[in-house]
N, C-alpha and C positions, 0 to 999 in steps of 0.2 A: 578217438570216434566213440560209434558205436559198435564195430566191428560185426560179428554175425549176429544179423539183425531177424526174428522170427514176423512170422506173420502177423501174429498178436501186436508184437510191437511196432511192425510198419504201421498198423492201423493206427495207433496213438500217435507215433510220433509224425509221421507224416502230416495230418493236418496239423499241427502246430509249428511245423516248419515254415508251409504256406501262408500261416497267419504272419509268421515273422515276417516272409520275406513280401510280403504283401502290404506291411507297416510303412510307414512313414519316416519310420527311426533307420534311416542307412545303415547305421551300426550295425545291426540284425543280419542285413544282408547276406553278406560272405560266409559270417559263421554257418547260417543258415543253409544257406548253397553248398557248402562244406560238406555239410550233415548230409545231404539230402543226396550227391555224389557219391560219399560212400555207400549209402542205403541203394542208389541204381548199382554200384560196382558189386554188391556183395547178394544182389537178385538177380537172379537168369530173369526174371519175368518181367523186367526194366519194362516192356511196351503196357503190359497190363496196368501197370503202377500209374505210366503216363497216360493212360486214357481215363483208367478210374479217380486218378487226381487231377484232369485237365490241367497238366504241368506243361503239355508244349505254350499255351497264350504266356504261360507265367515266366517261362524260361526264355520265350522271345522276348520280353519287355526287357531284358537285360543283351540280351544277343543284337537288342539293334541301336545298343549304345556309340555313338560315336567314339566318347573318350577311351576305350578298348581298358576299362578297367579290369579289378579283381574279378567283379561281376561277370564281367563280359567272357571273361575266361573260364569261368566256373559254369558258367547258364551253358557258353556251346560247348564246352567239355562235356556235358550232362545229355544234350541234344544230340551229340554223335557216337556217345556211348550206346544211347540207347538205339539211336539210326541202324550200327553198325552191327550190334547184336541180334538186331531184326533184319538183317539181308534187305531182302528187295523193297521191305520198306523204306530203306534207309532215303531213299530218291525223294520218295514224299515227303517225309520227316525236313530232310532239309530243306528242300525247295519251300515247304511252308516256313521253315522258320527264316528262310531268304526273304521269301515275301513279305511278313511280319517284320521283319527287319528293318526291309526298304519301308516300308508303310509310316512307321515309327521314326524312320530318319527325316520324311518326309514333313512329317504334322510334328 
């Protein structure tokens, strides 16, 4: 993976990962989510990253996956790390993820 990433690295890497995650090419999703998880784990300011790059709706796309595949595991892990690191905001983040997940599963 990337190891320790600097702020400059993050600003160039995350947009590319988002592009891959949003891609129709499903083969890009899991590797990109793994790299995003590594970045989130390396950066204590994960809430700031999630807000700046609007990661929550992107991750919720996979959190609502009924198949519970690798993308589901990685996206919910990232959501959990962001939530736990931000203490009181954890309930809000997880509630938003749960609501989006329910909406996605209905449609």
